C-alpha positions as CSV (number, residue, x, y, z in Angstrom):
1,M,33.0,10.7,-49.7
2,I,36.5,10.4,-48.0
3,S,38.5,13.0,-46.7
4,V,42.2,12.3,-46.7
5,V,44.0,14.7,-44.2
6,T,47.7,15.0,-44.1
7,V,49.3,17.1,-41.5
8,T,53.0,18.4,-42.1
9,F,55.9,20.7,-40.6
10,N,59.1,21.1,-42.6
11,A,58.2,17.8,-44.3
12,S,60.1,18.7,-47.6
13,T,62.6,16.1,-47.5
14,F,60.0,13.2,-47.3
15,I,56.4,14.5,-48.3
16,E,56.8,13.4,-51.9
17,T,56.1,9.7,-51.5
18,T,52.7,10.6,-49.3
19,I,51.3,13.1,-52.2
20,Q,52.6,10.7,-55.0
21,S,50.5,8.1,-53.5
22,V,47.4,10.3,-53.1
23,C,47.7,11.3,-56.9
24,S,48.0,7.4,-57.9
25,Q,44.6,6.5,-56.7
26,K,42.4,5.2,-59.4
27,N,39.4,6.3,-57.5
28,R,39.8,10.0,-57.2
29,N,36.5,10.8,-55.8
30,F,37.8,11.8,-52.4
31,E,39.1,15.2,-50.8
32,F,42.7,15.9,-49.8
33,L,43.6,18.4,-47.2
34,L,47.2,19.5,-46.4
35,I,47.3,21.1,-43.0
36,D,50.6,22.7,-42.6
37,G,52.0,24.4,-39.7
38,A,53.9,27.3,-41.4
39,S,56.6,25.3,-42.6
40,R,59.9,27.3,-43.0
41,D,60.8,25.0,-46.0
42,D,59.2,24.4,-49.3
43,T,56.6,21.8,-48.1
44,V,53.6,23.5,-49.5
45,A,55.3,24.6,-52.7
46,K,56.2,20.9,-53.2
47,V,52.8,19.5,-52.4
48,K,51.2,21.9,-54.8
49,Q,53.7,20.9,-57.6
50,I,53.2,17.2,-57.1
51,L,49.4,17.4,-57.0
52,S,49.5,19.5,-60.4
53,D,51.9,17.0,-61.9
54,G,49.8,14.2,-60.9
55,H,46.7,16.0,-62.4
56,F,45.0,15.5,-59.3
57,P,41.6,18.1,-59.5
58,M,42.3,21.1,-57.3
59,S,38.6,21.7,-56.6
60,Q,39.0,18.8,-54.3
61,V,42.1,20.0,-52.5
62,T,42.5,22.4,-49.3
63,I,45.6,23.6,-48.4
64,V,46.2,25.6,-45.0
65,S,49.5,26.8,-44.0
66,E,49.4,28.7,-40.5
67,R,51.0,28.2,-37.0
68,D,49.3,25.8,-34.7
69,S,49.7,24.1,-31.4
70,G,51.2,20.8,-32.8
71,M,50.0,17.8,-34.8
72,V,46.8,16.9,-32.7
73,D,45.8,20.6,-33.1
74,A,46.4,20.3,-36.9
75,M,44.4,17.1,-37.2
76,N,41.3,18.6,-35.5
77,K,41.7,21.5,-37.9
78,G,41.7,19.2,-40.7
79,V,38.6,17.5,-39.6
80,S,36.8,21.0,-39.1
81,L,37.7,21.9,-42.6
82,S,36.8,18.6,-44.4
83,K,33.5,17.9,-45.8
84,G,33.6,14.0,-46.3
85,D,31.4,11.5,-44.4
86,Y,34.6,9.7,-43.4
87,V,38.2,11.1,-42.4
88,L,41.5,9.4,-42.8
89,F,44.9,10.6,-41.4
90,L,47.7,9.9,-43.5
91,N,50.9,11.4,-42.2
92,G,53.8,13.2,-44.0
93,G,56.2,10.4,-44.9
94,D,53.7,7.7,-44.8
95,S,51.6,6.5,-48.0
96,F,48.8,4.6,-49.3
97,Y,49.8,0.9,-49.9
98,D,48.6,0.8,-53.6
99,E,46.5,2.4,-56.2
100,N,43.3,0.9,-55.1
101,V,43.0,1.8,-51.4
102,I,40.4,4.3,-52.0
103,D,38.3,2.0,-54.2
104,E,38.5,-0.8,-51.6
105,L,37.6,1.6,-48.7
106,E,34.5,2.9,-50.6
107,N,33.4,-0.6,-51.3
108,S,33.7,-1.2,-47.5
109,I,31.6,1.7,-46.7
110,A,28.9,0.5,-49.2
111,N,29.0,-3.0,-47.6
112,N,29.2,-2.2,-44.1
113,P,29.0,1.4,-43.2
114,A,30.4,1.1,-39.6
115,D,31.5,4.1,-37.4
116,A,35.1,3.1,-38.0
117,I,36.6,1.0,-41.0
118,Y,40.1,-0.3,-40.7
119,G,42.6,-2.5,-42.6
120,R,46.2,-3.8,-42.2
121,T,49.2,-1.8,-42.4
122,M,52.6,-2.5,-43.8
123,M,55.2,-1.4,-41.3
124,L,58.6,-0.1,-41.7
125,F,61.0,-0.9,-38.9
126,Y,64.9,-0.7,-38.6
127,E,65.0,-4.3,-38.3
128,G,62.7,-5.1,-41.4
129,R,59.3,-4.6,-42.8
130,G,56.2,-6.5,-42.2
131,I,52.3,-6.5,-41.8
132,Y,50.5,-5.3,-38.5
133,N,48.3,-8.3,-38.0
134,E,45.4,-7.5,-35.4
135,N,41.8,-7.3,-35.8
136,E,38.5,-7.1,-33.7
137,E,38.9,-10.7,-32.8
138,H,42.7,-10.6,-31.9
139,G,44.9,-8.1,-30.4
140,D,44.7,-4.6,-29.0
141,P,41.2,-4.2,-27.6
142,I,41.3,-0.4,-28.2
143,M,43.2,0.2,-31.4
144,P,44.0,-3.0,-33.3
145,F,45.2,-1.0,-36.2
146,I,47.4,2.0,-37.0
147,H,45.7,5.4,-37.4
148,Q,46.9,5.7,-40.9
149,S,44.9,2.5,-41.9
150,V,41.3,3.6,-40.4
151,I,38.5,5.9,-41.6
152,V,36.3,7.4,-39.0
153,R,32.9,8.9,-39.4
154,R,33.6,12.7,-39.5
155,E,30.6,13.4,-37.1
156,H,32.4,11.5,-34.4
157,L,35.6,13.4,-34.5
158,L,33.7,16.5,-34.4
159,A,31.6,15.3,-31.5
160,H,35.0,14.3,-29.4
161,P,38.0,16.3,-31.0
162,F,41.4,14.8,-30.0
163,D,42.5,15.9,-26.6
164,L,45.5,18.4,-26.9
165,S,46.8,17.3,-23.5
166,Y,48.1,14.0,-25.0
167,K,51.4,14.5,-26.7
168,V,51.5,11.1,-28.2
169,L,48.1,9.0,-27.7
170,G,45.4,11.7,-28.7
171,D,44.2,9.0,-31.2
172,R,44.1,6.3,-28.6
173,E,42.2,8.6,-26.3
174,F,39.7,9.1,-29.0
175,F,39.2,5.6,-30.1
176,F,38.9,4.6,-26.2
177,W,36.1,7.1,-26.3
178,M,34.5,5.5,-29.2
179,R,34.7,1.8,-27.7
180,R,32.9,3.5,-24.4
181,Q,30.3,4.8,-26.7
182,H,29.9,1.3,-28.3
183,M,30.3,2.5,-31.7
184,T,30.9,-0.1,-34.4
185,F,34.3,-1.1,-35.9
186,H,34.8,-3.3,-39.1
187,F,37.9,-4.9,-40.0
188,E,38.8,-5.5,-43.7
189,P,41.8,-7.9,-44.6
190,Y,43.5,-5.6,-47.3
191,I,46.5,-3.2,-46.7
192,V,45.6,0.4,-46.3
193,S,48.8,2.1,-45.9
194,T,52.4,1.9,-45.5
195,Y,53.8,3.6,-42.3
196,D,57.2,4.4,-41.3
197,A,57.5,3.5,-37.8
198,R,61.1,4.1,-37.4
199,E,60.7,7.7,-36.1
200,G,57.1,7.4,-35.0
201,G,56.1,9.1,-31.7
202,S,54.9,6.0,-30.2
203,E,58.2,4.1,-31.1
204,N,60.5,6.7,-29.8
205,N,58.7,7.8,-26.5
206,P,58.0,4.6,-24.6
207,Y,57.9,6.3,-21.4
208,I,55.2,9.0,-22.5
209,V,53.2,6.2,-24.0
210,A,53.1,4.1,-21.0
211,V,52.1,7.0,-18.8
212,E,49.3,8.1,-21.2
213,G,48.2,4.7,-21.8
214,D,47.5,4.6,-18.0
215,R,45.8,7.8,-17.8
216,I,43.6,6.9,-21.0
217,V,42.1,3.9,-19.0
218,G,42.0,5.5,-15.6
219,K,45.0,4.0,-14.1
220,S,47.2,7.1,-13.5
221,S,48.9,7.4,-10.1
222,K,52.2,8.6,-9.0
223,W,53.4,5.0,-8.2
224,R,52.4,3.6,-11.6
225,T,54.3,6.6,-13.1
226,L,57.3,5.9,-10.8
227,R,57.3,2.5,-12.2
228,W,57.0,3.4,-15.8
229,R,59.9,6.1,-15.2
230,L,62.2,3.5,-13.8
231,T,61.3,0.6,-16.6
232,K,60.4,2.6,-19.6
233,A,62.5,5.7,-19.6
234,P,65.7,4.0,-19.9
235,I,64.5,2.3,-23.2
236,Q,65.5,5.4,-25.5
237,P,69.1,5.7,-24.2
238,I,69.8,1.9,-24.7
239,K,68.3,2.1,-28.1
240,N,70.7,5.0,-29.0
241,W,74.0,3.1,-28.0
242,A,73.0,-0.4,-28.5
243,P,74.3,-2.2,-31.6
244,R,71.8,-2.9,-34.3
245,W,72.0,-6.9,-34.2
246,L,71.2,-6.6,-30.6
247,L,68.3,-4.5,-31.2
248,N,67.0,-6.5,-34.2
249,F,67.3,-9.7,-31.8
250,Y,65.1,-7.9,-29.3
251,F,62.8,-6.5,-31.5
252,Y,62.0,-9.6,-33.7
253,R,60.8,-11.1,-30.5
254,K,58.9,-8.2,-29.1
255,R,57.0,-7.5,-32.2
256,K,54.7,-10.6,-32.1
257,N,51.8,-8.9,-33.9
258,I,54.0,-8.4,-37.1
259,D,54.1,-10.9,-40.1
260,W,57.6,-10.1,-41.4
261,V,57.8,-9.7,-45.1
262,E,61.5,-8.9,-44.7
263,K,64.1,-8.9,-42.2
264,Y,67.3,-6.9,-42.4
């Protein structure tokens, strides 16, 4: 069985798409967990209402709303409360690509029960939308996927919880650990999730991403950190004032791993 974990905090304005995609799955033989950080809006009430309206079996639902130490802490909590063999993290605002995703993942598990199984992701950017196109043979050697599109054996997430000292790349540190343990990764060509990258942590924190990326692979040093500070830190202010046409021109060329479906 797969456990789907959604972490939220004051997510009332964008959670609807996520939960509707959970309810829309043809195969409902999976567990859904909402780990909420004591939201001050009506996030939890809205989630319960959508699940009820979608006739999702509440016997397969766990909802927790209490203060935590942030997203990474909440993700670890979701793992500890889950009961499935595999875990998938579907962030608030993101969604399953279509109604067949759980069916496709279950078929993949039956045919190739790897430690991690991943598919493609439909990415939403300010400059357009497209399919993230990397796999085990081509692309990022640590994470050739977006974490909303990968399922991982729960036992590994329990053995090596996400490190709370990472502000953005806690998931990458975990998958680097899996690689060092020589665990098996399996790629499937179908699209698992739709990921809104416009306000993602990695997208909007290039300096932190650079420094934490170095730290994961053991390259941290004050000189490298200074270099990242000089080259990466200015990116966010530039993004804040640069005209959209100029940013689009830049990002169309930067995102070489995206198969564009639509450009804005």
